[in-house]
KOLSEPA-181572 format. One record per residue: residue in one letter; x, y, z of N, C-alpha, C, CB in turn. Coordinates in steps of 0.2 Angstrom, whole numbers, padded with zeros to 4 digits, always signed. Glycine has a CB too. Example, Ala and Ser with C-alpha at 12.3 -4.5 7.8 and 13.67 -1.06 7.14 Angstrom:
REM residues 2
A+0066-0028+0039+0062-0022+0039+0066-0016+0039+0057-0022+0045
S+0064-0011+0035+0068-0005+0036+0064+0000+0039+0070-0003+0029
REM end
This chain:
REM residues 270
M-0163+0134-0202-0157+0131-0202-0151+0134-0200-0155+0128-0207
D-0148+0131-0196-0142+0134-0194-0136+0135-0199-0139+0132-0189
K-0131+0138-0198-0126+0140-0203-0119+0135-0203-0123+0149-0202
S-0120+0131-0196-0113+0128-0195-0117+0122-0192-0106+0133-0191
W-0113+0115-0190-0112+0111-0184-0113+0114-0178-0106+0108-0184
K-0107+0118-0177-0107+0122-0172-0114+0124-0167-0103+0127-0176
E-0116+0129-0172-0123+0131-0171-0127+0129-0170-0124+0133-0175
A-0128+0123-0174-0135+0119-0173-0134+0115-0167-0137+0113-0179
I-0129+0112-0165-0125+0108-0158-0127+0113-0152-0115+0107-0158
K-0125+0120-0153-0126+0124-0147-0136+0125-0146-0122+0132-0148
R-0140+0125-0152-0145+0127-0151-0149+0118-0149-0147+0132-0156
V-0147+0113-0150-0149+0108-0147-0147+0107-0139-0147+0103-0153
L-0142+0109-0139-0140+0109-0131-0145+0115-0126-0132+0111-0130
K-0145+0120-0128-0149+0126-0127-0156+0123-0126-0148+0132-0133
E-0158+0119-0131-0165+0116-0128-0167+0111-0124-0168+0113-0132
S-0161+0107-0123-0161+0103-0120-0162+0105-0112-0156+0098-0122
T-0165+0099-0108-0165+0100-0100-0160+0096-0098-0172+0097-0096
A-0156+0092-0099-0151+0087-0097-0146+0087-0102-0154+0081-0095
P-0139+0086-0101-0135+0083-0106-0135+0077-0111-0131+0081-0102
L-0134+0078-0115-0136+0073-0121-0129+0070-0124-0139+0078-0126
H-0129+0063-0126-0126+0060-0129-0124+0063-0136-0130+0054-0128
Y-0118+0063-0140-0118+0066-0145-0123+0061-0151-0109+0067-0146
T-0122+0056-0150-0127+0052-0156-0134+0056-0155-0128+0044-0155
E-0138+0056-0148-0144+0061-0146-0143+0068-0151-0144+0063-0137
I-0138+0071-0150-0137+0078-0152-0137+0078-0161-0129+0081-0148
S-0135+0074-0163-0135+0072-0170-0142+0071-0173-0131+0067-0171
D-0144+0066-0168-0152+0064-0171-0157+0071-0172-0156+0058-0165
K-0156+0074-0166-0160+0080-0165-0158+0086-0170-0159+0082-0159
I-0153+0086-0173-0152+0091-0178-0152+0089-0184-0146+0095-0178
L-0153+0084-0186-0155+0081-0192-0162+0081-0194-0153+0076-0192
S-0167+0078-0187-0174+0079-0187-0178+0084-0186-0177+0076-0183
S-0173+0088-0184-0177+0096-0183-0176+0100-0188-0174+0100-0177
G-0169+0098-0193-0169+0102-0198-0163+0107-0197-0176+0105-0198
Y-0161+0107-0193-0156+0113-0191-0151+0113-0194-0153+0113-0185
Y-0148+0109-0197-0143+0108-0202-0144+0102-0206-0135+0108-0199
Q-0143+0103-0214-0141+0098-0217-0136+0094-0219-0143+0099-0221
T-0135+0088-0220-0129+0087-0223-0130+0080-0227-0124+0087-0217
D-0126+0078-0233-0126+0070-0235-0120+0069-0233-0128+0067-0243
G-0116+0069-0227-0111+0066-0226-0113+0059-0222-0106+0071-0222
A-0109+0054-0222-0111+0048-0221-0109+0046-0213-0107+0044-0226
T-0106+0051-0208-0104+0050-0202-0106+0056-0199-0098+0049-0202
P-0113+0059-0198-0116+0065-0194-0115+0063-0186-0124+0066-0195
A-0115+0058-0184-0114+0057-0176-0106+0059-0175-0116+0048-0172
A-0102+0056-0180-0094+0057-0178-0093+0063-0181-0089+0053-0180
T-0096+0067-0184-0094+0074-0185-0097+0078-0179-0095+0077-0193
V-0102+0076-0176-0104+0081-0171-0098+0079-0165-0113+0079-0168
N-0098+0072-0165-0092+0070-0159-0085+0074-0159-0089+0062-0160
A-0083+0076-0166-0079+0078-0168-0078+0084-0167-0078+0076-0173
Q-0083+0089-0167-0084+0097-0168-0084+0097-0160-0093+0101-0172
L-0088+0094-0155-0086+0095-0149-0081+0094-0145-0089+0092-0148
T-0077+0088-0148-0071+0087-0145-0065+0091-0147-0069+0081-0147
T-0065+0095-0153-0060+0097-0155-0062+0105-0152-0059+0096-0164
S-0069+0108-0150-0068+0115-0147-0066+0113-0140-0075+0118-0147
I-0067+0108-0137-0066+0106-0130-0058+0107-0130-0069+0098-0127
K-0055+0103-0134-0048+0104-0133-0045+0108-0136-0046+0099-0136
H-0046+0111-0142-0042+0118-0144-0044+0124-0141-0042+0120-0151
D-0051+0125-0141-0052+0132-0138-0053+0132-0130-0060+0135-0141
G-0051+0127-0125-0052+0129-0120-0056+0130-0115-0050+0132-0120
E-0055+0136-0111-0060+0139-0108-0065+0142-0112-0059+0143-0105
K-0063+0146-0117-0068+0148-0123-0072+0143-0127-0063+0152-0129
S-0071+0138-0125-0077+0132-0129-0084+0132-0124-0073+0122-0130
P-0090+0134-0127-0096+0133-0125-0097+0128-0124-0099+0135-0129
F-0094+0123-0124-0096+0114-0122-0092+0113-0117-0096+0108-0128
I-0094+0107-0112-0092+0105-0109-0093+0095-0108-0094+0109-0104
R-0089+0092-0107-0090+0085-0108-0092+0084-0100-0083+0081-0112
V-0098+0080-0097-0099+0078-0091-0100+0070-0091-0105+0082-0089
G-0098+0066-0095-0097+0058-0096-0095+0058-0105-0106+0054-0094
K-0094+0050-0103-0092+0047-0110-0098+0048-0115-0090+0039-0109
G-0095+0053-0119-0099+0055-0125-0103+0060-0125-0103+0052-0127
I-0105+0061-0117-0110+0067-0115-0109+0072-0116-0112+0067-0109
F-0112+0077-0117-0109+0085-0117-0115+0089-0115-0106+0087-0124
A-0114+0095-0112-0118+0100-0112-0116+0108-0113-0120+0100-0105
L-0119+0112-0114-0119+0120-0113-0113+0121-0107-0128+0122-0111
K-0108+0123-0108-0105+0126-0101-0108+0131-0097-0098+0130-0102
E-0112+0136-0101-0115+0141-0096-0122+0139-0093-0115+0147-0100
I-0124+0133-0096-0131+0130-0093-0128+0126-0087-0135+0124-0098
T-0122+0121-0089-0120+0117-0083-0116+0122-0078-0115+0112-0085
T-0113+0127-0080-0109+0131-0073-0115+0135-0069-0103+0138-0076
T-0120+0137-0072-0127+0140-0069-0131+0135-0064-0132+0142-0074
A-0130+0128-0066-0134+0124-0062-0129+0122-0058-0138+0118-0066
I-0123+0122-0059-0118+0119-0053-0119+0126-0047-0109+0119-0056
S-0119+0133-0049-0118+0136-0045-0124+0137-0040-0115+0141-0047
L-0130+0135-0042-0134+0134-0037-0135+0128-0033-0140+0135-0040
E-0129+0123-0032-0130+0118-0029-0123+0120-0023-0129+0111-0034
A-0123+0114-0018-0118+0116-0014-0111+0113-0016-0119+0113-0006
K-0105+0116-0013-0099+0114-0017-0098+0115-0024-0099+0109-0017
P-0099+0120-0024-0099+0121-0033-0092+0120-0036-0101+0128-0035
V-0088+0124-0032-0080+0121-0034-0079+0116-0035-0074+0122-0031
A-0080+0110-0030-0076+0103-0031-0080+0100-0037-0077+0099-0023
K-0089+0101-0037-0091+0099-0044-0088+0101-0049-0095+0101-0046
M-0086+0109-0052-0084+0110-0059-0077+0106-0057-0084+0119-0062
E-0074+0107-0052-0068+0103-0055-0067+0095-0057-0064+0103-0050
K-0072+0092-0054-0074+0084-0054-0077+0085-0063-0080+0081-0047
L-0080+0090-0066-0082+0090-0073-0077+0092-0076-0088+0093-0075
V-0072+0096-0075-0066+0098-0079-0061+0090-0080-0062+0103-0074
G-0061+0089-0075-0056+0081-0075-0061+0078-0080-0055+0076-0065
L-0066+0076-0079-0068+0070-0086-0067+0074-0090-0075+0067-0087
T-0068+0080-0093-0067+0082-0099-0060+0081-0103-0069+0089-0100
E-0054+0082-0097-0048+0081-0099-0046+0074-0100-0045+0084-0095
L-0049+0069-0094-0048+0063-0095-0050+0060-0101-0048+0060-0091
D-0056+0062-0103-0061+0058-0110-0057+0062-0115-0071+0060-0111
V-0054+0067-0116-0051+0069-0123-0045+0066-0123-0051+0077-0123
A-0040+0064-0119-0035+0059-0119-0035+0055-0119-0032+0059-0115
S-0040+0052-0118-0041+0044-0118-0044+0041-0123-0046+0041-0114
S-0046+0046-0130-0049+0042-0136-0045+0041-0140-0054+0045-0139
D-0043+0034-0140-0037+0030-0142-0038+0023-0145-0033+0029-0137
S-0046+0022-0144-0048+0015-0148-0045+0013-0152-0055+0016-0151
I-0044+0008-0153-0042+0004-0161-0046+0003-0165-0040-0002-0161
I-0054+0002-0162-0060+0000-0166-0063+0005-0167-0064-0005-0162
H-0064+0008-0175-0068+0014-0176-0075+0014-0178-0064+0017-0181
S-0076+0008-0180-0083+0008-0182-0085+0000-0180-0084+0010-0189
F-0091-0003-0180-0093-0008-0179-0101-0009-0182-0091-0008-0173
G-0102-0017-0182-0110-0015-0184-0112-0022-0181-0113-0013-0193
M-0119-0023-0177-0121-0028-0173-0125-0032-0176-0125-0027-0167
Y-0126-0038-0177-0130-0043-0178-0133-0040-0185-0136-0046-0173
W-0128-0041-0189-0132-0039-0196-0134-0044-0200-0129-0034-0201
Q-0141-0045-0204-0142-0050-0206-0140-0052-0213-0148-0050-0205
R-0138-0058-0214-0135-0064-0219-0138-0061-0225-0136-0073-0217
D-0145-0061-0225-0149-0061-0230-0151-0053-0234-0154-0065-0227
L-0148-0048-0231-0148-0042-0233-0142-0041-0237-0150-0038-0228
V-0137-0045-0239-0132-0045-0243-0132-0048-0250-0127-0047-0240
V-0129-0047-0255-0128-0049-0260-0121-0053-0260-0128-0045-0265
W-0120-0060-0261-0114-0062-0259-0111-0064-0264-0114-0066-0254
R-0105-0062-0265-0099-0064-0270-0092-0062-0267-0099-0059-0277
S-0087-0063-0271-0081-0062-0270-0079-0054-0267-0077-0063-0276
D-0083-0050-0271-0081-0043-0270-0087-0039-0268-0079-0040-0277
L-0091-0042-0264-0097-0038-0261-0095-0032-0259-0100-0042-0256
K-0101-0031-0258-0102-0023-0253-0106-0025-0249-0105-0016-0255
M-0105-0021-0242-0109-0021-0236-0111-0013-0234-0106-0025-0230
Y-0116-0013-0233-0119-0005-0233-0121-0005-0226-0126-0004-0239
G-0118+0001-0222-0121+0001-0216-0121+0011-0214-0116-0005-0211
K-0126+0013-0211-0128+0020-0209-0126+0020-0203-0134+0022-0210
Q-0126+0026-0201-0126+0029-0193-0133+0031-0192-0121+0036-0192
Q-0137+0033-0196-0143+0035-0195-0146+0035-0202-0143+0042-0191
A-0153+0036-0201-0158+0033-0206-0156+0040-0211-0168+0032-0202
Q-0156+0046-0210-0153+0050-0215-0147+0052-0218-0155+0055-0215
S-0142+0047-0215-0134+0046-0217-0134+0042-0224-0129+0042-0211
T-0128+0046-0227-0127+0042-0233-0125+0035-0232-0123+0045-0237
P-0126+0029-0235-0123+0022-0233-0115+0022-0235-0127+0016-0236
V-0113+0018-0232-0106+0018-0231-0105+0009-0233-0103+0021-0223
D-0100+0009-0238-0098+0000-0240-0092-0001-0235-0094-0001-0249
F-0095-0005-0231-0089-0008-0228-0085-0015-0230-0092-0010-0221
G-0086-0018-0235-0084-0023-0240-0077-0024-0239-0086-0023-0247
K-0073-0018-0239-0065-0017-0238-0063-0016-0232-0063-0013-0243
Q-0067-0017-0226-0066-0017-0220-0062-0022-0217-0070-0017-0217
K-0057-0020-0212-0052-0025-0209-0055-0025-0201-0043-0022-0209
G-0053-0030-0199-0053-0030-0190-0056-0037-0189-0058-0024-0186
I-0061-0039-0184-0064-0045-0181-0071-0046-0183-0063-0044-0173
Y-0072-0052-0184-0079-0054-0185-0081-0059-0181-0081-0055-0192
I-0089-0058-0180-0092-0064-0177-0099-0068-0181-0095-0062-0171
L-0098-0075-0181-0104-0077-0185-0109-0081-0181-0101-0080-0191
Y-0116-0079-0181-0121-0083-0176-0128-0086-0179-0124-0079-0170
D-0128-0090-0176-0135-0094-0179-0140-0091-0173-0134-0104-0178
H-0145-0085-0177-0146-0083-0173-0143-0078-0168-0148-0086-0172
H-0143-0078-0161-0139-0076-0157-0135-0082-0153-0143-0073-0152
T-0133-0085-0154-0128-0089-0153-0122-0089-0158-0130-0094-0152
V-0116-0088-0155-0110-0088-0158-0108-0095-0160-0104-0086-0154
V-0107-0095-0167-0103-0102-0169-0096-0100-0172-0107-0106-0175
Y-0094-0094-0173-0088-0092-0176-0084-0087-0174-0089-0092-0181
V-0079-0085-0172-0075-0079-0172-0070-0080-0177-0072-0077-0165
G-0069-0074-0182-0063-0072-0185-0059-0067-0186-0063-0073-0191
R-0055-0066-0190-0051-0059-0192-0050-0058-0200-0042-0060-0189
S-0051-0052-0200-0049-0050-0208-0045-0046-0208-0054-0048-0213
I-0038-0047-0209-0031-0043-0211-0029-0044-0217-0025-0045-0207
D-0027-0050-0219-0025-0050-0225-0030-0051-0230-0020-0056-0226
R-0036-0052-0230-0042-0051-0233-0047-0047-0231-0044-0057-0234
P-0050-0042-0235-0056-0037-0230-0060-0041-0229-0059-0030-0232
L-0065-0039-0225-0072-0041-0221-0076-0045-0227-0076-0035-0218
G-0077-0041-0232-0083-0044-0237-0080-0051-0238-0084-0040-0244
R-0073-0051-0241-0071-0058-0243-0070-0063-0238-0064-0058-0247
R-0069-0062-0233-0068-0066-0228-0076-0069-0226-0064-0063-0222
L-0082-0065-0225-0088-0067-0225-0091-0071-0231-0092-0062-0224
F-0089-0069-0237-0091-0072-0243-0089-0081-0243-0087-0067-0249
E-0082-0081-0239-0080-0088-0239-0083-0093-0235-0073-0088-0238
H-0085-0088-0230-0090-0091-0226-0097-0095-0228-0091-0087-0222
T-0098-0092-0233-0105-0094-0236-0105-0099-0240-0108-0089-0240
V-0098-0103-0242-0096-0108-0247-0092-0113-0243-0092-0105-0254
D-0090-0113-0236-0086-0117-0233-0090-0121-0229-0080-0114-0230
R-0087-0124-0224-0091-0130-0219-0095-0125-0214-0085-0135-0215
L-0095-0119-0215-0099-0115-0209-0105-0112-0214-0095-0108-0205
G-0106-0114-0220-0110-0109-0225-0118-0112-0222-0108-0112-0235
S-0120-0116-0218-0127-0117-0218-0128-0117-0210-0130-0124-0222
R-0123-0113-0206-0123-0113-0199-0124-0107-0197-0119-0116-0196
W-0124-0101-0201-0126-0095-0198-0129-0089-0203-0121-0093-0195
N-0131-0084-0200-0137-0081-0203-0137-0074-0200-0144-0085-0202
R-0132-0072-0197-0131-0066-0193-0125-0065-0193-0133-0067-0187
F-0120-0058-0192-0115-0057-0191-0113-0051-0187-0112-0058-0195
S-0108-0051-0184-0105-0043-0181-0097-0043-0183-0107-0042-0172
W-0098-0035-0183-0090-0034-0185-0088-0027-0182-0089-0034-0194
F-0080-0028-0182-0077-0022-0177-0072-0020-0181-0074-0024-0171
G-0072-0014-0183-0067-0014-0190-0062-0010-0187-0069-0011-0198
L-0056-0009-0188-0050-0006-0187-0050+0001-0190-0045-0011-0190
L-0051+0001-0199-0051+0007-0203-0056+0011-0202-0052+0005-0209
D-0055+0018-0202-0060+0024-0199-0063+0025-0206-0055+0033-0196
V-0068+0027-0205-0072+0031-0210-0072+0040-0211-0080+0028-0208
T-0072+0041-0217-0071+0049-0219-0077+0052-0218-0069+0051-0227
Q-0077+0057-0219-0086+0061-0221-0087+0061-0226-0087+0067-0219
E-0084+0059-0232-0086+0056-0237-0088+0049-0239-0084+0057-0239
G-0087+0046-0234-0090+0039-0233-0085+0033-0235-0097+0038-0237
N-0078+0034-0235-0072+0031-0237-0069+0028-0232-0068+0037-0240
L-0067+0022-0233-0063+0019-0228-0055+0021-0228-0064+0011-0229
W-0051+0022-0222-0046+0023-0222-0041+0023-0215-0046+0029-0225
E-0036+0020-0217-0031+0017-0212-0028+0024-0208-0024+0011-0216
S-0032+0025-0202-0028+0031-0196-0021+0029-0193-0033+0032-0188
P-0017+0032-0192-0012+0030-0187-0014+0027-0181-0008+0035-0186
L-0012+0021-0180-0012+0020-0175-0009+0022-0168-0012+0017-0175
N-0011+0026-0164-0010+0031-0158-0014+0027-0150-0014+0038-0161
T-0012+0022-0147-0015+0019-0143-0010+0016-0136-0019+0015-0145
S-0013+0017-0131-0008+0015-0126-0011+0009-0122-0008+0022-0121
L-0006+0004-0119-0008-0001-0116-0014-0001-0113-0004-0004-0113
A-0016+0005-0108-0022+0005-0104-0028+0005-0111-0021+0012-0099
G-0026+0010-0116-0032+0009-0121-0034+0002-0126-0031+0016-0126
L-0027-0002-0126-0027-0007-0129-0033-0012-0125-0020-0009-0130
V-0031-0011-0118-0033-0016-0114-0042-0015-0113-0028-0016-0107
A-0043-0008-0113-0050-0007-0113-0053-0008-0118-0052-0003-0111
T-0050-0008-0124-0054-0008-0131-0056-0016-0130-0048-0007-0138
L-0052-0021-0128-0052-0028-0130-0057-0029-0124-0043-0032-0130
E-0059-0025-0119-0063-0028-0113-0071-0025-0118-0060-0023-0102
A-0071-0019-0119-0076-0016-0122-0079-0021-0128-0074-0010-0125
L-0073-0025-0132-0075-0029-0139-0080-0034-0135-0067-0033-0143
L-0076-0037-0132-0078-0044-0128-0086-0043-0125-0073-0045-0120
I-0087-0037-0120-0094-0035-0118-0099-0034-0124-0094-0029-0113
E-0097-0030-0129-0102-0029-0135-0103-0037-0138-0099-0024-0141
A-0098-0041-0140-0100-0045-0142-0103-0051-0138-0096-0046-0145
L-0101-0052-0132-0104-0059-0127-0109-0055-0124-0099-0064-0121
E-0111-0049-0124-0116-0045-0118-0117-0050-0113-0125-0043-0122
P-0112-0049-0107-0113-0052-0101-0118-0047-0098-0106-0052-0097
P-0123-0052-0094-0127-0049-0091-0125-0045-0084-0131-0054-0089
Q-0120-0045-0082-0118-0042-0076-0114-0036-0077-0115-0044-0073
N-0112-0035-0084-0109-0030-0086-0114-0023-0088-0106-0033-0092
R-0116-0019-0085-0120-0013-0085-0119-0007-0091-0121-0010-0079
K-0112-0008-0094-0111-0003-0099-0106-0006-0103-0108+0004-0096
R-0105-0002-0109-0099-0004-0113-0093-0002-0110-0099-0001-0119
G-0087-0005-0112-0080-0003-0110-0079+0003-0110-0074-0006-0114
D-0076+0006-0104-0074+0013-0102-0072+0017-0108-0068+0014-0096
D-0065+0013-0112-0064+0017-0118-0066+0015-0124-0058+0018-0120
F-0072+0012-0127-0073+0011-0132-0077+0017-0135-0074+0005-0134
S-0075+0020-0141-0076+0028-0144-0079+0025-0151-0068+0033-0144
A-0080+0018-0153-0081+0018-0160-0089+0019-0161-0079+0011-0162
V-0090+0020-0166-0097+0021-0170-0099+0016-0172-0096+0025-0176
E-0105+0015-0170-0109+0009-0173-0114+0011-0178-0112+0005-0169
Y-0115+0006-0184-0119+0007-0191-0123+0002-0191-0115+0008-0197
I-0129+0004-0192-0134+0000-0194-0135-0003-0201-0139+0003-0192
Q-0137-0008-0201-0136-0011-0207-0142-0009-0212-0137-0019-0205
A-0139-0007-0219-0144-0004-0225-0143-0010-0229-0142+0004-0229
I-0150-0012-0231-0151-0016-0238-0146-0014-0243-0158-0015-0241
D-0142-0020-0247-0140-0019-0254-0144-0016-0258-0139-0023-0257
P-0143-0010-0262-0146-0008-0267-0149-0012-0273-0144-0005-0268
E-0145-0017-0274-0146-0023-0278-0153-0027-0277-0140-0027-0276
L-0152-0028-0269-0157-0032-0266-0165-0027-0267-0155-0034-0255
K-0163-0021-0268-0170-0016-0267-0173-0016-0275-0168-0006-0262
E-0167-0016-0279-0170-0017-0286-0172-0022-0289-0167-0016-0290
K-0170-0030-0287-0174-0036-0287-0180-0035-0285-0171-0041-0284
E-0181-0035-0278-0188-0032-0275-0193-0029-0279-0187-0028-0271
I-0191-0022-0283-0196-0018-0287-0196-0022-0293-0194-0011-0287
Q-0191-0025-0296-0191-0030-0302-0197-0034-0302-0184-0033-0302
N-0197-0039-0294-0200-0044-0294-0208-0041-0294-0198-0049-0287
T-0210-0036-0289-0216-0033-0288-0220-0030-0294-0214-0027-0283
L-0215-0029-0298-0217-0025-0306-0220-0032-0311-0208-0021-0311
R-0214-0038-0309-0216-0043-0313-0225-0047-0310-0209-0049-0313
S-0224-0046-0306-0231-0050-0302-0237-0046-0303-0229-0052-0292
I-0236-0039-0303-0241-0036-0303-0244-0037-0312-0240-0029-0299
E-0239-0037-0317-0239-0038-0323-0244-0046-0325-0232-0038-0324
Q-0241-0051-0321-0245-0055-0322-0250-0055-0320-0243-0060-0322
K-0255-0053-0314-0260-0052-0311-0264-0049-0317-0258-0049-0304
M-0261-0042-0319-0265-0038-0326-0267-0044-0331-0261-0032-0330
R-0261-0048-0333-0262-0053-0338-0268-0058-0337-0256-0056-0340
G-0270-0061-0330-0272-0066-0328-0280-0062-0327-0269-0068-0323
G-0281-0055-0325-0286-0052-0327-0290-0052-0333-0285-0047-0326
S-0287-0050-0337-0288-0048-0345-0291-0051-0349-0283-0046-0349
REM end
């Protein structure tokens, strides 16, 4: 096992035959056991390690960004480019991408979840909604998140709302008992609050340009509506997606029901 995230990232990129997205790098690090963490945001941590190195170490950074969220080792990328025609122009293009991508990471949406299932949440006014970046990650409770949400009947949008004065969990709970109560079974959400390494929500300083705001709105619509002619996510959407995790209370109920069923069968057979 490597001693740091940085060494683990370098190891994965060195073993790869092509540049990788930071989520792929994180997956490979954890699945290969190159680094162990109990952190709730391993993919975001990898992205931060790469971005910080490129931004602050400059030419001394071992990494280079070749696309949105896609990285490679500079030594490997430079070697590959030197074997092709017009190496200077290609390197300038890569450096331009790097500078642009670092400067434009000002999305106001920090995290999101797509098509979460209603029946995997224990519904109450102070509910908890758990999500994970990856299977090995620590779950994060997004019940206190703020932002925008969408309710679906399967994949059909039935309602779009916002949670600012009341947290996301509270707003969703209200929709289980109001006129929409029987009309939705899935939901998506887009959060304004960032997630710390410890898995807590916090309101980071808002630092976005008009161009960044427009790009975020475009990306949000693309994510939510999935128009067939849009081939990719919006250009400046750097939010981290979280997959839904089952509420531990539901797991406990399932275990208790299983034990009760086994007990009843044993009594019936005796």
